[in-house]
C-alpha positions in Angstrom: 30.8 49.3 -8.1 33.1 48.8 -5.2 31.7 49.8 -1.9 33.7 52.1 0.3 35.6 50.6 3.1 33.5 50.8 6.2 35.9 52.2 8.4 38.8 54.8 8.6 42.3 53.1 8.5 44.8 53.9 10.8 48.2 54.4 8.9 50.3 53.4 11.6 50.7 50.8 14.3 53.4 52.5 16.3 51.1 53.2 19.2 48.7 51.0 20.9 45.1 52.1 20.5 43.5 49.3 21.9 40.2 50.5 23.6 40.4 53.9 22.0 40.2 53.6 18.4 37.5 51.0 18.6 35.3 49.9 15.7 32.5 52.0 16.6 34.8 55.1 16.7 36.6 54.3 13.3 33.2 53.4 11.5 31.9 56.9 12.7 34.8 58.9 11.6 34.7 57.4 8.2 30.9 58.1 7.9 31.2 61.8 9.0 34.4 62.4 6.9 32.4 61.6 4.0 29.4 63.5 5.4 31.1 66.9 6.0 34.7 66.5 4.2 33.7 68.7 1.2 31.9 71.3 3.1 35.0 71.7 5.2 37.2 72.2 2.0 34.7 74.6 0.8 35.2 76.5 4.1 38.9 76.3 4.1 38.8 77.8 0.5 36.7 80.5 1.5 39.2 81.4 4.2 42.1 81.7 1.4 39.6 83.8 -0.6 39.1 86.2 2.1 42.7 86.5 3.5 43.5 87.4 -0.5 40.7 90.1 -0.5 42.4 91.5 2.7 45.9 91.4 1.3 44.6 93.5 -1.8 43.2 96.1 0.5 39.6 94.8 1.7 38.8 95.7 5.3 36.2 93.9 7.2 32.8 95.1 8.6 29.3 94.1 9.8 27.8 92.1 7.1 24.8 94.1 5.7 23.2 90.5 4.6 23.3 89.4 8.5 21.7 92.5 9.9 18.4 90.8 10.3 20.4 88.5 12.8 22.1 91.3 14.8 18.9 93.1 14.8 16.8 90.2 16.0 15.2 89.2 19.2 16.7 86.0 20.2 18.8 84.3 22.9 20.7 81.3 23.5 19.5 78.5 26.2 20.8 78.6 29.8 24.0 76.9 30.6 23.7 73.6 32.1 24.1 73.2 35.7 27.8 72.3 35.9 28.7 75.2 33.4 26.6 77.9 35.1 29.5 79.3 37.5 32.8 79.7 35.5 34.3 82.2 37.6 37.8 80.7 37.0 38.9 78.1 34.4 42.2 76.2 34.2 43.8 75.2 31.0 46.1 72.5 30.1 47.0 69.2 27.9 45.0 66.1 27.9 47.8 64.7 29.8 47.1 62.1 32.8 48.8 63.9 35.4 48.0 67.6 34.4 44.5 66.4 34.0 44.2 65.3 37.6 46.1 68.5 38.8 43.8 70.7 36.8 40.6 68.8 38.1 41.6 69.3 41.5 42.9 72.7 41.5 39.8 74.5 42.8 38.9 76.0 39.3 35.5 75.6 38.2 36.2 74.3 34.6 39.1 72.6 33.1 39.8 73.3 29.4 41.3 69.8 28.6 43.2 70.6 25.4 43.8 68.4 22.2 44.8 71.3 20.3 47.4 74.1 21.1 48.7 72.8 24.6 49.0 69.3 23.1 51.7 68.5 20.5 50.1 66.3 18.3 52.3 63.3 18.4 50.3 60.2 17.7 51.0 59.0 20.8 49.9 62.3 22.9 46.5 62.1 20.7 45.7 58.4 21.4 46.9 58.9 25.2 44.8 62.3 25.4 41.5 60.0 24.1 42.4 57.5 26.3 42.4 59.9 29.1 39.3 61.3 28.5 37.7 57.8 28.4 39.0 57.1 31.8 37.6 60.3 33.1 34.4 59.6 31.8 34.3 56.3 33.4 35.7 57.5 36.7 38.8 55.6 36.6 41.3 58.4 35.8 44.5 58.0 38.2 48.3 58.6 37.8 50.9 56.7 39.3 54.2 58.3 40.2 57.5 56.9 40.3 57.6 56.7 44.0 54.4 54.6 43.7 51.9 57.3 45.0 48.9 57.2 43.1 47.0 60.4 42.1 43.1 60.1 41.9 40.3 62.8 41.1 39.0 64.3 44.1 35.4 64.7 45.5 34.7 68.2 43.8 36.4 68.3 40.2 36.4 70.9 37.7 33.9 70.5 34.9 36.0 69.2 31.7 35.4 71.1 28.4 37.3 69.4 25.8 39.0 71.7 23.0 39.3 69.7 19.6 41.9 70.5 16.9 40.7 73.4 14.6 39.2 73.2 11.1 42.5 73.7 9.2 44.4 70.6 10.7 44.2 67.1 9.4 44.7 64.0 11.2 47.5 62.4 9.0 47.6 59.0 10.8 43.9 58.3 9.8 42.7 57.9 6.4 39.3 57.8 4.8 39.2 56.8 1.0 42.8 57.3 1.0 42.8 61.0 2.3 43.5 62.2 5.8 40.7 63.3 7.9 39.7 66.3 9.7 41.5 66.7 13.0 38.6 68.3 14.7 36.0 65.7 13.2 38.1 62.9 14.5 38.7 64.5 18.0 35.0 65.2 18.7 33.8 61.7 17.0 36.4 59.7 19.2 35.6 61.6 22.4 31.8 61.3 22.0 32.2 57.5 21.3 34.4 57.0 24.3 33.2 59.7 26.7 29.7 60.9 25.7 27.3 58.2 26.8 29.1 57.8 30.4 28.8 61.7 30.9 25.1 61.7 30.1 24.4 59.0 32.4 26.4 60.8 35.0 23.8 63.6 34.5 26.2 65.7 32.8 27.5 65.9 28.8 30.5 66.2 26.8 31.3 69.9 26.5 33.6 71.4 24.0 35.5 74.4 23.4 35.5 75.3 19.3 38.9 76.8 18.3 39.9 78.8 15.3 36.6 79.9 14.1 36.9 82.4 11.3 33.0 82.9 10.3 29.5 82.0 11.0 29.5 79.5 8.1 32.2 77.7 10.0 30.0 77.7 13.3 27.2 76.2 11.2 29.5 73.4 10.0 30.5 72.6 13.4 26.9 72.7 14.6 25.6 70.5 11.9 28.8 68.0 12.7 28.0 67.8 16.5 24.4 67.3 16.1 25.1 64.4 13.7 27.4 63.0 16.1 24.7 63.4 18.8 22.3 61.4 17.1 24.6 58.5 15.7 26.0 58.0 19.3 22.9 58.2 21.0 23.1 61.2 23.0 20.4 63.7 23.8 19.9 66.3 21.1 21.8 69.6 21.8 23.3 67.9 25.0 26.8 68.7 23.5 27.1 72.3 24.7 30.2 74.6 23.3 32.0 77.7 24.1 33.6 79.4 21.2 36.9 81.0 21.1 37.0 84.5 19.6 40.6 84.2 18.5 40.4 85.6 15.0 39.7 89.1 13.9 37.2 87.8 11.4 35.1 86.1 14.1 35.3 89.5 16.1 32.9 91.0 13.3 30.6 87.9 13.5 30.1 87.1 17.2 26.7 87.5 17.1 26.2 85.4 13.8 28.5 82.8 15.3 26.1 82.8 18.6 23.2 82.7 16.3 24.7 79.7 14.1 25.2 77.5 17.6 22.1 78.9 19.4 20.6 75.6 20.5 23.7 74.5 22.1 26.5 77.3 22.9 27.1 78.7 26.5 29.7 81.3 26.0 32.2 83.1 24.2 36.2 83.3 25.1 38.8 85.9 24.6 41.6 83.9 23.3 43.9 87.0 23.3 47.5 85.5 21.8 45.8 83.9 19.0 43.7 87.0 18.2 46.7 89.2 17.9 48.3 86.6 15.6 45.3 86.7 13.5 45.7 90.5 13.2 49.0 90.2 12.0 48.1 87.5 9.8 45.2 89.2 8.1 46.7 92.7 8.0 50.4 92.3 8.2 51.0 93.5 4.6 49.6 97.0 5.5 52.2 99.2 7.2 49.5 100.6 9.2 49.3 97.7 11.4 52.6 96.8 12.2 52.8 96.0 15.9 55.6 96.8 18.2 57.4 94.2 20.6 54.8 91.9 21.8 55.2 92.7 25.6 53.7 96.1 24.7 50.5 94.8 22.8 48.5 95.0 26.0 44.8 94.4 26.4 44.4 98.2 26.9 45.6 99.2 23.4 42.7 100.1 21.1 41.9 97.4 19.0 42.2 94.7 22.1 40.2 97.1 24.4 37.4 97.3 21.7 37.6 93.5 21.2 37.5 92.9 24.8 34.6 95.3 25.3 32.7 93.9 22.5 32.7 90.4 23.5 31.1 91.0 26.7 28.5 93.3 25.0 27.4 90.8 22.3 27.6 87.6 24.7 25.7 89.0 27.5 23.1 90.5 25.1 22.3 87.0 24.1 22.4 85.4 27.4 25.8 83.8 26.9 28.8 83.6 29.1 32.0 86.0 28.5 35.3 84.2 29.5 38.4 86.3 29.9 41.9 85.6 28.5 44.9 83.8 29.8 46.9 84.4 32.9 50.2 82.5 31.8 52.3 83.1 34.9 54.3 80.0 36.3 54.9 81.1 40.2 58.5 81.0 40.9 59.6 78.7 43.9 62.8 80.9 44.6 62.0 84.4 44.0 59.3 85.8 46.4 59.7 89.3 45.2 59.2 88.5 41.6 56.4 86.4 42.6 54.7 89.4 44.3 55.0 91.6 41.3 53.7 89.1 38.9 50.6 88.2 41.3 49.8 91.8 41.5 50.0 92.2 37.5 47.7 89.0 37.4 45.2 90.5 39.7 45.1 93.9 38.0 44.4 92.0 34.8 41.4 89.9 36.2 40.3 92.9 37.9 40.0 94.6 34.5 38.1 91.5 33.4 35.7 91.4 36.1 35.0 95.1 35.9 34.3 94.6 32.2 31.6 92.3 33.0 33.3 88.8 32.3 31.6 85.9 33.9 35.2 84.3 34.6 38.6 83.9 33.3 41.4 81.6 32.5 44.6 80.8 34.4 47.6 78.2 33.2 48.8 77.1 36.9 47.1 75.8 39.8 48.6 78.6 42.1 46.7 81.2 40.1 43.3 79.7 40.7 43.1 81.4 44.3 44.0 84.8 43.1 41.3 84.7 40.0 38.8 83.0 42.0 39.2 85.8 44.8 38.8 88.7 42.3 35.5 87.1 40.4 34.1 86.4 44.0 34.4 89.9 44.9 32.8 90.9 41.4 29.7 88.2 41.5 28.8 88.3 45.1 26.4 85.6 45.6 25.7 85.2 41.7 27.3 82.7 39.5 27.8 85.1 36.7 27.5 88.5 35.4 24.8 87.6 32.9 22.7 90.5 34.3 25.2 93.0 33.4 24.4 94.3 29.6 27.3 96.9 28.9 27.2 98.6 25.5 30.4 98.6 23.6 32.6 101.8 24.6 34.3 101.9 21.2 32.5 101.6 17.7 33.3 98.5 15.5 35.8 100.2 13.5 38.0 100.2 16.6 38.7 96.4 16.1 41.4 97.7 13.6 42.8 100.5 15.3 46.1 99.0 16.0 48.1 102.0 17.3 50.0 101.7 20.4 51.2 105.1 21.5 54.8 105.2 22.0 55.9 101.6 21.5 58.5 100.5 19.1 60.2 97.6 18.1 63.5 97.1 20.0 66.6 94.8 19.5 65.4 93.2 22.5 62.0 92.3 21.3 63.5 90.8 18.2 65.8 88.6 20.1 63.0 87.7 22.4 60.7 86.6 19.8 63.7 84.3 18.1 64.5 82.8 21.5 60.8 82.1 22.8 59.8 80.5 19.5 63.1 78.4 19.2 62.4 77.1 22.6 58.9 76.6 22.3 58.9 74.8 18.9 61.9 72.8 20.0 59.8 71.3 23.0 56.6 70.9 20.5 58.8 68.9 18.3 59.9 66.8 21.5 56.3 66.2 22.1 55.5 68.7 24.6 52.6 71.3 24.1 52.4 72.9 27.2 56.0 74.3 28.0 57.4 76.9 30.8 59.2 79.5 29.1 60.7 82.7 30.6 58.2 82.1 33.6 55.0 81.7 31.5 53.2 78.6 30.4 53.2 78.8 26.6 51.2 76.9 23.8 51.4 77.2 20.5 50.2 80.4 20.1 53.3 82.0 21.5 55.5 80.5 18.4 52.9 81.8 16.2 52.6 85.4 17.4 56.4 85.5 17.8 57.2 84.3 14.2 54.6 86.2 12.5 56.0 89.3 14.4 59.2 88.6 13.0 58.0 88.2 9.4 55.9 91.4 9.6 58.9 93.4 10.7 61.2 92.1 8.0 58.5 92.6 5.6 58.1 96.1 6.5 62.1 96.7 7.0 61.5 98.2 10.4 64.0 100.3 11.9 65.0 99.7 15.7 65.6 102.6 17.7 69.4 102.6 16.9 68.7 102.9 13.3 69.3 98.9 12.6 66.8 97.5 9.7 65.2 94.3 10.5 65.9 92.0 7.6 65.8 88.4 7.0 69.8 88.1 7.3 69.5 89.6 10.8 67.0 87.5 12.0 68.8 84.2 10.3 72.0 85.5 12.3 69.9 85.7 15.6 68.6 82.2 14.8 71.9 80.7 14.4 73.3 82.4 17.5 70.6 81.4 19.6 70.7 77.9 18.7 74.3 77.8 19.7 73.8 79.4 23.0 70.8 76.8 24.0 72.8 73.9 22.8 75.6 75.1 24.9 73.5 75.3 27.7 72.3 71.9 27.4 69.7 71.9 24.6 68.9 68.9 22.3 70.8 70.1 19.4 68.7 68.2 17.1 65.6 69.4 18.3 66.8 73.0 18.2 67.9 72.8 14.6 64.3 71.2 13.5 63.2 74.3 15.5 65.1 76.6 13.4 64.3 75.3 10.2 60.4 75.5 11.3 61.2 79.0 12.5 62.5 80.0 9.2 59.9 78.7 7.4 57.3 80.5 9.6 59.3 83.8 9.6 61.6 84.3 6.6 59.7 83.4 3.9 58.5 86.2 1.4 54.6 85.0 1.9 53.5 84.5 5.7 52.4 80.7 6.0 49.2 80.5 7.8 50.6 78.3 10.5 54.1 77.5 11.5 53.4 73.9 12.1 50.6 71.5 11.4 50.6 68.0 12.5 53.6 65.5 13.3 54.2 62.0 13.0 
């Protein structure tokens, strides 16, 4: 019998991986892929089966089989010292320059992203892990074109790394001839390069787990992380996690997800844009759940308000933090009046979250850190969080699927806006950028997902605009062509825009909505 190859195989030499994809890292990736790869495949099959059931008319609810968990008397452990106060978290890709800016922003936590805000070119992935290695070693710097060197300040934010989701493969690395799970790859490499250094510094590797759809998936992540700890030599349960509740199915299983990760979880986060996308993806074929222009789908509409309230209630009941959603504004350097309106809207959104009992919130730009911090300073006083607040959900669990948006419609501007935003984001993403400024907002891949899924839903149901025009594939195709022409005329890259248009067509114009608009790219 031929022995299995001892390490994972890197399928490209286009990028220098020296000091990043070490022999230890590749060997451990191979071992863990062989150990957890089959279980991951089973979980992805369960996702498909569940989606098919929803398409056939089944609706989610609290599972009677897990009632003992929801009714049980248990809690999660206190957060480590450097994750106790999370009143303002800034997000951004694992890009060297942006990492230093975020670390020095004044935010308490920096979500360092290997997922939606980082276009997964091989160069980006390798550089992201190299940057995490240097951060852990205390050597992270960035040299500007003029020779100025940016360094990490004396009181930086605490980094929490977001690996890629369960559904994604890392196609440039193979084990036994098949691509490895991207999230498994990210966690393993990050642990090998940064875990021991963080432990020696009195901290640890912390993670934000994305796209979870069930507590069974949470169990998979927990087993994987525990195995990584043992094999890398990290203290048991030292790798602490926060889970993004960004799928409708996870919203019904928040307590079960906390229980599955109960020895290492510190909090839940309200990932609002991916959550809206998830609702469309799971129930988009049902005319009762057609959503209007995305600007009208605010956190005060019934299904999002119920989700936001329930997250705080569940998290605090079990001793976990509740972290609010993204403020994506990019402040203008030229329009003070527009800035004032935008900052007022951000402040109102953060005051809403603080009033619901959230312990902190997300921002996408350093200029928003003082606004968010000020709001939560006022709410928290001298306390590091609001864990003592134990609100009850103001709406029944059935409200999680109350997608009515009173007085809102699908408009021509909404259709054209989704086409334009999706094209511009996807062109940048295909060009290697994952965090992209679009119309004054810092957008990531969730923007493209919600934009194209709404287009698909409106086409699928033949939604009529206020003037009677029906949204059809031909109408959207025409808008795509016209917008590509406009963007090229304005100086956009024709090849990237053509590729973005093809991706948008695949994501929005097919008879069946694809799960994700894009996967990984070479």
